[in-house]
Each structure stands twice: as C-alpha cells, then as structure tokens.
BADRENKOL-139582 format. One record per residue (C-alpha): x, y, z; residue in one letter. Coordinates in steps of 0.25 Angstrom, whole numbers, plus 2048, in hexadecimal, padded with zeros to 3 digits. Layout:
<nodes>
XYZa;...
</nodes>
This chain:
<nodes>
EBDE3527Bm;EBEE3B287y;EB4E3128Bl;EBEE26287f;EC9E2A28Fl;EC0E2B299a;EBDE1C29Bl;ECAE1A299l;ECEE222A3a;EC4E182ACa;ECCE0A2A9d;ED7E052B3p;EE3E072AEl;EEBDFB2ACw;EDFDF02ABv;EDEDEA29Ba;ED1DE7296k;ECEDE2288p;ECDDEB27Ff;EC9DE2271t;EC2DD5272a;ECADC7275a;ED0DC1267h;ECDDCD25Fs;EDBDCC25Af;EE3DBF258t;EF0DB925Fk;EF9DC2258e;EF3DD025Fi;EFEDDB260e;EFFDE925Dg;EF9DF1262p;EFAE0025Fa;EF0E0B260v;EECE15257d;EE8E2425Br;EDAE20259a;EDBE18262g;EDBE0C25An;EE3DFE260v;EEADF6255y;EEFDE9256a;EF4DDD24Ev;EEADD224Cs;EDDDD624Ef;ED4DCA24Aa;EDDDC323Fr;EECDC423Ct;EF3DCC235p;EEADD923At;EE9DE4242i;EDEDE8249g;ED9DF624Dr;ED1DF725Ai;EC8E0325Dn;EC8E0A26Bp;EBEE0226Ee;EC3DF626Cg;EBCDF3260d;EC7DED255g;EC7DE8247q;ED3DE423Cv;ED9DF1237w;EE3DEA22Dl;EEADDE22At;EF7DDC227l;F00DD621Dp;F01DC921Ak;F0DDC6220g;F0CDCF22As;F07DCD23Al;F07DDB243g;F0DDDC252n;F11DEA258g;F09DF6252i;F0DE06252r;F07E1124Ef;F0FE1F24Bd;F0DE2C24Er;F07E2C23Fa;EFCE21241g;F04E1723Aa;F05E07240m;F10DFF23Ey;F10DF0241i;F1BDE7245a;F19DDD23Ad;F20DD1240y;F1EDC6237t;F23DCE22Ba;F2EDD7233h;F28DE422Dn;F22DF0234i;F14DF422El;F0FE0122Er;EFFE0422Bv;EFAE11228r;EEDE12230p;EE4E18225k;EE9E11219s;EEBE05221k;EF7E01218r;EFFDF521Ev;F0EDF921Ae;F1DDF421Ev;F23DFF224f;F2FDF9226a;F34DE9225h;F41DE322Be;F45DD6228a;F4DDD3233g;F41DD623Em;F3EDC8246s;F31DCD248q;F2CDDB249p;F24DDB257n;F21DE725Dd;F24DF6259l;F28E03261a;F25E1125Bi;F30E1C25Fa;F2DE2A260p;F30E2E253d;F26E2224Bd;F31E1824At;F30E0B24El;F37E00256y;F33DF1253a;F36DE525Fs;F3ADD8256d;F3ADCD25Fp;F40DBE258d;F37DB6261w;F3EDA925Bk;F4BDAD262n;F46DB726En;F4EDC2267t;F4BDCF261g;F50DDC25Aq;F48DEA258i;F45DF324Ew;F45E03249h;F3CE0623Di;F3DE15239d;F32E1D232r;F37E17224k;F36E0B229g;F45E0722Ak;F48DFB232v;F54DFB23Cr;F56DF1247k;F5BDF8254v;F5BDEC25Ea;F5EDDF25Es;F64DD2267d;F57DD326El;F4DDCB277g;F3EDC8270t;F3ADD726Ct;F2CDD926Dn;F26DE7274g;F2DDF4270i;F2BE02272e;F32E10272v;F31E1927Fs;F2AE2527Fp;F36E2F27En;F3AE26272g;F48E23277k;F47E1527Fl;F42E08276l;F3ADFD27Ey;F3ADEF279v;F35DE1281n;F3ADD527Ee;F2FDC9281s;F38DBD284v;F43DC328Cq;F38DCD294r;F41DD8292k;F3EDE628Ev;F4ADEE287w;F4ADFD288a;F54E0327Df;F59E13278d;F55E1826Ci;F5DE20266a;F5BE2B25Aa;F5EE22250d;F53E18257h;F5EE0F259t;F5DE06267l;F6AE06272s;F6BE05281n;F61DF9282k;F5DDF6292r;F54DED299l;F47DF329Cl;F42DE82A4i;F41DD92A3e;F35DD02A7f;F36DC22AFp;F2ADBE2A8d;F1FDBC29Bh;F24DC3291g;F21DD1287f;F1ADD727Ad;F18DE5275g;F1BDF127Em;F16DFF27Er;F18E0C287a;F11E1628Dd;F14E2428Ca;F1BE25298k;F25E19293g;F21E0F29Cn;F21E00292l;F13DF6291y;F18DE928Ei;F10DDF28Ct;F12DCF294r;F10DC728By;F0BDBA292g;F0BDC22A0k;EFCDC9299g;F01DD829Fv;F07DE629Bv;F11DE92A2a;F16DF92A4v;F22DFA2A6v;F28E092AAs;F35E0D29Fp;F3CE0A2AEa;F39DFD2ACg;F30DFB2B7e;F23DF32B6v;F17DFD2B9l;F0DDF42B7r;F07DE72B0e;EF8DE72A9v;EF2DDC2A8d;EEDDD9298v;EE2DCF299l;EEADC4291g;EF6DBE294p;EFEDC0284r;EFDDD1283p;F05DD4276s;F05DE4275n;EFFDF127Bl;EFEDFF277c;EF8E0D27Bf;EEEE12277g;EDFE1727Bg;EDBE27279p;EE4E2B284d;EEEE22280g;EEEE1A28Ek;EE7E0C28At;EEFE00286v;EECDF627Ey;EF2DE827Dv;EEFDDC274t;EEDDD127Ce;EF0DC3275v;EE9DB927De;EDADBE27Bn;EDFDC526De;EDADD1273r;EDFDE1277l;EDEDE4284v;EE1DF328As;EE3DF9297f;EE5E0729Cr;EF2E0F29Fa;EF6E1B2A7d;EFEE2129Bt;EFCE2428Cp;F06E17284g;F11E1E27El;F0DE1D26De;EFFE26272f;F06E31277t;F0EE3426Ar;F02E33261w;F01E42259p;EFAE4B261s;EECE48257k;EECE3C25Es;EE3E3726Ak;EEDE38272g;EF6E4127Cp;EF9E4C270a;EEAE4C26Ea;EE9E59272k;EF4E5F269g;EFFE5B273k;F09E50272r;F0CE4927Fk;F1BE4B282k;F23E3E281r;F2AE3928Dr;
</nodes>
C-alpha cells in the first residue's frame, strides 16, 4: 500500500493518462463509481447493457448485464456498499447488492423523462437529475431510503450533473444545453429552495459533476475535452485536459481518494488524473475502508 501511494504521489497533478485500453467500452460509456476495494465501475463495458468492473491496475471485465430494456447512466454507492444505477430507458433507479449481483428496481417513476445522474446525500438518500432532451428542459427527483420518489424541482433546463455539498446543505445541478450550474438549499425534509446561479459558461456543454472534500465541483465539459474545477464561490480554478473531446462523467478513487477517473466517449475508455484533494464520497466511507477513516477516525465533514 505504501509503495502504491508513493508511486501515485510521483504522478504530476492535473495530468490525465489512459486508465483502460481504447475501445474497451462502447459509446454509451458512463457512470463511473468506485467501491471500497478501489475497483471502478462504469456503464457499457465491451457491450450494452453491461456494467464493467475495472481493477486498480486498469484491467476490466463485464461485472453484470442489466435486464432487457434497461440502460444505465450515473452510478453511486451508499455507505453499505450497495450500488445505485440511473436506468434512463426504463425510468428506474436500480439497486445492486455487490455480493449477489442481484439487480432490483429500487424506485420507479413513470413521470421521469430520462433519469440521468445521481447524487447521494449524507443520509444515503438520493437525488436524480432528469433531462428532457427533446424540449431542453429538466427536473429533479428525491428518492428516500425506501425507494419513495418525490419531485423536488421542475421547470429547469436540461439537468445533468448533480451533486450534494460536503455539509449536505446544498444541491448543485448543471444544465447541459444552457451551460449553467445552479445551487439550491436543502431543507431537513429534502425539499429544495433558494435556487441561484453558481456559474454560467459561454460555450460547450456539460455532463457529469462531482465534488471534492473542500466542496469544489469537478465538471465534465462535453465538447471541450476538459474537466473544469469550480470553487464553491463559482470561480474556475483550473481546467484539466482529459485526452478526448467528449468526457461524460467522473468519480474519485485510488487509495487516498485523489485519483479522478473520467469516462471518455471519443476513445471509449477511462482516463485518470491526480488531484490535490480527495473526493467527497471517499471521505464518507465507513472506517473499515481504505480511506481517511482507515485508522478508526472519521474525517470531519465541512
């Protein structure tokens, strides 16, 4: 472990490199998410509709095949290690128990246009972005721990990337076509209020979005080929070239949580780069994980 960390530390920050072979996925590559063992999961490995598992060395295999009529998009893990998948063709949120790999419909909502990406709150409840690409509109749903679905925002643009702040009090959502990132206050009952603009970009689209432990947002700029790092104040801190023009989503992983994995559509692969701050999800793993809590102490959330 210490040798692996030393090798990672030797990698320059903010410089992307291929993580999987080109064309190991299909054009539907999406996801991704990392489990406590450091494996990366992403949609459409080798063929559709699959979920691929890539080990920390970059070797992949088909982990499971989704039911007929389903096609995955965003993936998240809860604290117990269960996987949740936005199934945008069947209007579902799927749940997979990793040990059994049994796929179940955790939540279904006929009123969804296309559940696209997922954010997970500190209490393990979910928020789902739901764009209507035909009309360039969107909405947001909240899904509680029992799978009950409730619409918490409507009349938005093409909602796509979505994330909860480190303190659990803010929800961020971006709009792909409108190129805007909005912030909402989250109430105790998970409803949203006080919508305000965090940042607007003049060109290129958005896709996935994740936060680091400091609350900075990492946003895939679809068409520009970069991940933009945006502060909680709405300032662009940097842009990272990700070796292809169409990054679709990203997540944090690695033994210290500072490796960013990006699904890259043009070459149908995952790429990775090193950041200076661990991802928010990484800090929330239980103490038995390979994260900041590994010595029995939970990292204080901001």
